[in-house]
C-alpha positions in Angstrom: 11.1 19.4 2.1 11.6 20.1 5.8 8.8 21.4 8.0 9.7 23.8 10.9 8.5 22.9 14.4 5.5 24.8 15.4 2.9 24.8 18.1 -0.2 22.6 17.6 -3.2 24.4 16.3 -5.8 22.8 18.6 -9.4 23.6 19.2 -12.3 24.6 16.9 -14.5 22.5 14.7 -11.8 20.0 13.5 -10.9 19.2 17.1 -14.6 18.7 18.1 -15.2 16.5 15.1 -12.2 14.4 16.0 -13.5 13.8 19.5 -17.0 12.9 18.2 -15.5 10.5 15.6 -13.3 8.8 18.2 -16.3 8.3 20.5 -18.3 6.8 17.7 -15.4 4.5 16.7 -15.2 3.3 20.4 -18.9 2.5 20.5 -18.8 0.6 17.3 -15.8 -1.4 18.5 -17.4 -2.8 21.6 -18.1 -6.3 20.1 -14.6 -6.7 18.8 -13.1 -5.5 22.1 -15.2 -8.1 24.0 -14.0 -10.8 21.5 -10.4 -9.6 21.9 -10.5 -10.0 25.7 -12.1 -13.4 25.5 -9.5 -14.7 23.0 -6.6 -13.7 25.2 -7.7 -15.1 28.6 -5.3 -18.0 28.1 -2.4 -15.8 26.9 -0.7 -15.8 23.5 -0.9 -18.6 20.9 2.2 -20.8 21.5 1.6 -23.2 18.7 3.7 -21.5 16.1 7.5 -22.3 15.9 9.7 -20.3 18.2 13.0 -21.6 16.7 14.4 -21.0 13.3 15.5 -24.6 12.9 11.8 -25.6 13.0 11.0 -23.9 9.7 11.9 -24.6 6.0 14.3 -22.1 4.7 15.1 -23.9 1.4 13.2 -21.3 -0.7 15.4 -18.4 0.6 18.7 -17.1 -0.6 21.5 -16.3 1.8 20.4 -12.6 2.3 16.8 -13.6 3.0 17.8 -16.3 5.5 19.7 -13.6 7.3 16.5 -11.5 7.6 14.5 -14.5 9.0 17.3 -15.4 11.4 17.4 -11.8 12.8 13.6 -11.9 13.2 13.7 -15.1 15.2 16.6 -13.8 17.4 15.6 -10.2 17.9 12.2 -9.6 16.3 13.5 -7.2 13.8 15.8 -7.1 10.8 17.2 -4.2 8.7 18.3 -4.1 5.1 18.1 -1.8 2.1 16.1 -1.7 -1.1 19.3 -2.2 -3.0 20.4 -5.2 -1.0 17.0 -6.8 -1.1 16.8 -6.3 -4.8 13.1 -7.1 -5.3 11.6 -6.9 -8.8 9.5 -3.8 -9.2 11.5 -1.6 -6.9 12.1 1.3 -9.3 8.4 1.5 -10.1 7.5 1.3 -6.5 9.9 4.1 -5.6 8.6 6.3 -8.4 5.1 5.8 -7.1 6.3 6.7 -3.6 8.0 9.9 -4.9 4.7 10.8 -6.6 2.7 10.2 -3.4 5.1 12.3 -1.4 4.5 15.2 -3.8 0.8 14.6 -3.4 1.1 15.0 0.3 3.1 18.1 -0.1 0.3 19.6 -2.1 -2.5 18.4 0.2 -1.2 19.2 3.6 -0.1 22.7 4.6 2.4 23.0 7.5 -0.2 24.4 9.9 -2.5 21.4 9.2 0.4 19.0 9.8 1.0 20.8 13.1 -2.6 20.1 14.2 -2.6 16.4 13.2 1.1 15.5 14.0 0.8 12.5 11.7 -1.2 12.1 8.4 -1.5 9.2 6.1 -2.3 8.7 2.4 -5.8 7.9 1.4 -6.8 4.5 -0.1 -7.4 6.2 -3.5 -3.9 7.6 -3.4 -2.5 4.2 -3.0 -4.7 2.4 -5.5 -3.8 5.0 -8.1 -0.1 4.1 -7.6 -0.6 0.3 -7.3 3.2 -0.4 -7.8 3.3 0.2 -4.0 1.1 -2.8 -3.4 2.5 -5.0 -6.1 6.0 -4.7 -4.6 4.8 -6.1 -1.3 3.2 -9.1 -3.0 6.3 -10.3 -4.8 7.0 -14.0 -4.3 10.4 -13.4 -2.6 8.9 -11.1 0.0 6.1 -13.6 0.6 8.7 -16.3 1.1 10.4 -14.3 3.8 7.2 -13.5 5.5 5.9 -17.1 5.5 9.3 -18.4 6.8 8.8 -16.2 9.8 5.1 -16.6 10.5 5.3 -20.4 9.7 2.4 -20.6 7.3 0.5 -19.0 4.4 0.7 -15.2 4.6 -2.2 -12.7 4.7 -1.5 -9.2 3.3 -3.4 -6.3 5.0 -2.3 -3.5 2.7 -0.1 -0.5 3.5 -0.2 2.7 5.4 1.8 5.6 4.1 2.7 7.9 7.0 4.0 11.4 7.3 5.0 12.4 10.8 5.5 16.1 11.7 8.5 17.2 13.8 6.6 18.5 16.8 8.0 16.1 19.5 4.5 15.0 20.7 4.3 11.5 22.2 0.8 10.6 21.0 -0.9 7.9 19.0 1.5 5.6 17.2 4.3 7.6 18.8 3.5 5.9 22.1 4.6 2.4 23.0 2.1 -0.2 21.8 1.8 -3.7 20.4 -0.3 -4.4 17.3 -3.4 -6.5 17.9 -3.9 -8.4 14.6 -2.2 -11.7 15.5 0.1 -13.3 18.0 2.9 -13.1 15.4 3.0 -10.7 12.4 5.3 -8.6 10.3 5.5 -5.0 9.5 7.7 -4.3 6.5 8.6 -0.6 6.5 10.5 1.5 3.9 12.0 4.9 4.9 11.3 7.5 2.2 13.3 10.2 4.0 16.7 10.0 5.7 15.9 9.2 9.4 18.3 10.0 12.2 17.6 10.2 15.9 15.7 13.4 15.5 13.8 12.3 12.5 11.3 9.9 14.0 13.0 6.5 13.8 11.1 3.3 14.5 11.9 2.0 18.1 11.3 -1.5 19.4 12.0 -3.4 22.6 14.6 -6.1 22.7 13.5 -9.6 23.8 14.9 -9.1 27.3 13.0 -5.9 27.9 9.9 -7.3 26.4 9.9 -10.3 28.7 9.9 -7.9 31.7 7.1 -5.8 30.3 5.0 -9.0 29.6 5.6 -10.2 33.2 4.3 -6.9 34.5 1.4 -6.3 32.1 0.4 -9.8 31.0 -0.7 -10.5 27.4 -2.6 -7.3 27.0 -2.4 -4.3 24.7 -1.7 -1.2 26.8 -0.6 2.0 25.1 2.1 3.5 27.2 4.1 6.6 27.4 7.8 6.3 28.2 7.2 6.7 32.0 4.8 3.8 32.2 7.0 1.6 29.9 10.0 2.1 32.2 8.1 1.5 35.5 9.9 -1.3 37.5 12.4 -2.0 34.7 16.1 -2.1 35.9 18.3 0.7 34.7 20.6 -1.7 32.9 17.7 -3.1 30.8 16.4 0.4 30.0 19.7 1.6 28.8 20.2 -1.3 26.3 16.7 -2.6 25.8 15.4 -0.2 23.1 16.5 -0.7 19.5 16.3 2.5 17.5 16.3 2.0 13.8 17.8 4.9 11.9 18.7 4.8 8.2 18.9 6.6 4.9 16.1 6.8 2.4 15.6 3.3 1.1 16.2 1.5 4.4 13.9 -1.5 4.8 12.9 -2.8 8.2 11.1 -6.1 9.1 9.6 -6.1 12.6 7.2 -8.3 14.6 4.8 -5.6 15.7 2.6 -8.1 17.6 5.2 -9.7 19.9 7.1 -6.5 20.7 6.1 -3.1 21.9 7.3 -0.4 19.5 6.6 3.1 18.5 7.6 5.8 16.0 9.9 8.0 18.1 8.5 11.6 18.0 10.5 13.5 15.4 11.9 16.8 16.6 13.8 18.2 13.6 12.7 16.7 10.3 9.5 15.1 9.1 9.5 11.4 8.4 7.8 9.7 5.4 7.5 5.9 5.5 5.5 3.0 4.1 4.4 0.2 6.4 3.1 -3.0 4.9 1.3 -5.5 7.2 1.4 -9.3 7.1 0.1 -11.9 9.4 -1.1 -15.5 9.2 -4.0 -16.5 6.9 -6.1 -17.3 10.0 -5.1 -14.4 12.4 -5.8 -14.6 16.1 -7.9 -11.4 16.0 -9.3 -10.9 12.5 -11.6 -8.1 13.7 -8.5 -6.1 14.6 -7.2 -6.3 11.0 -8.1 -4.3 7.9 -6.1 -1.3 8.9 -5.2 -0.1 5.4 -8.6 1.8 5.1 -9.3 0.2 1.7 -12.8 -1.0 1.4 -13.5 -4.7 0.9 -14.8 -3.9 -2.6 -11.5 -2.1 -3.4 -9.5 -5.0 -2.1 -11.5 -7.5 -4.2 -11.2 -5.5 -7.4 -7.4 -5.1 -7.0 -7.0 -8.7 -6.0 -8.5 -9.8 -9.3 -5.5 -8.3 -11.1 -3.0 -10.4 -9.1 -1.5 -13.9 -9.6 -3.0 -16.7 -7.6 -0.6 -16.6 -4.6 -0.8 -12.8 -4.1 -4.5 -12.9 -4.6 -5.0 -15.4 -1.9 -2.8 -13.4 0.5 -5.0 -10.3 -0.2 -8.3 -12.1 0.1 -7.4 -13.8 3.4 -10.9 -13.1 4.9 -12.5 -15.6 2.6 -10.9 -18.5 4.5 -12.1 -17.3 7.9 -14.8 -19.3 9.7 -18.2 -17.6 9.7 -18.2 -16.9 13.4 -15.0 -14.7 13.0 -16.3 -13.0 9.9 -19.5 -11.9 11.7 -17.6 -9.8 14.3 -17.5 -6.2 13.0 -14.0 -4.7 12.5 -12.4 -2.8 15.4 -12.2 0.9 14.6 -10.2 2.1 17.5 -7.0 3.8 16.4 -3.9 4.0 18.6 
């Protein structure tokens, strides 16, 4: 199904409610914003390995070693569901198909135009738990842990539909995720994604180093004009990696070290799943829990999992009390 581009239907009660909700979220997030700034006075955590020869790759097959190698070199790796060949893939894709149909029924084109991006609700995901179980497969956890150099925490998934209106807003602006100093997003395209279809974009290491030198270890959300300020033309021309691909393309990306965005789609809508992983003791645990599942829902689902997957999902239980006491950050990009 392809939505036609239309003008945003702004204003009215939904817009007023949205502004009030964002203001409340900002106020409730003051403690975690203070903690975030305090944690980053000294810059990023440099204790984790920065070279692939410092990690144990013995548990990985040749294909998966290639993924980890690309992550260490460029911060991103691209493959396909077929090449990855994880158990549970047919069931996961059947659940994704069903969820796409659910979004078709729930969101009319005019509502999509107002919101530019919508996501599936936690109940939608839990009712199709093959989506979650796929991400907690041992092989996928092996890949994640080889990159983050330690036991993995799984923060659930977000199922996004992005409307083709060309707006550079929210996750379509350049940003860096705040959960940890090193993390992985594992994304699956559920539609064919070309240049006009909202591909994931990410800075190369050379471009990122220049942005870090200018901005410091902070988390600015930037439009393209700010991102390019002071960056040499040669770097701008080659320093953005645009990841296009057919339905079933799988992308691994370090969303904490590298600025990235969903390029605003202009012709076709994009459906994609984004799984989030970070270390079992993340640098900013109060910036995690982005899947919108409640802790009770997470605990109930975790009880159905084998021990390794359960520990990854219940990562908060291993946090020191002082970190658990800081309320979750509710500010959305």
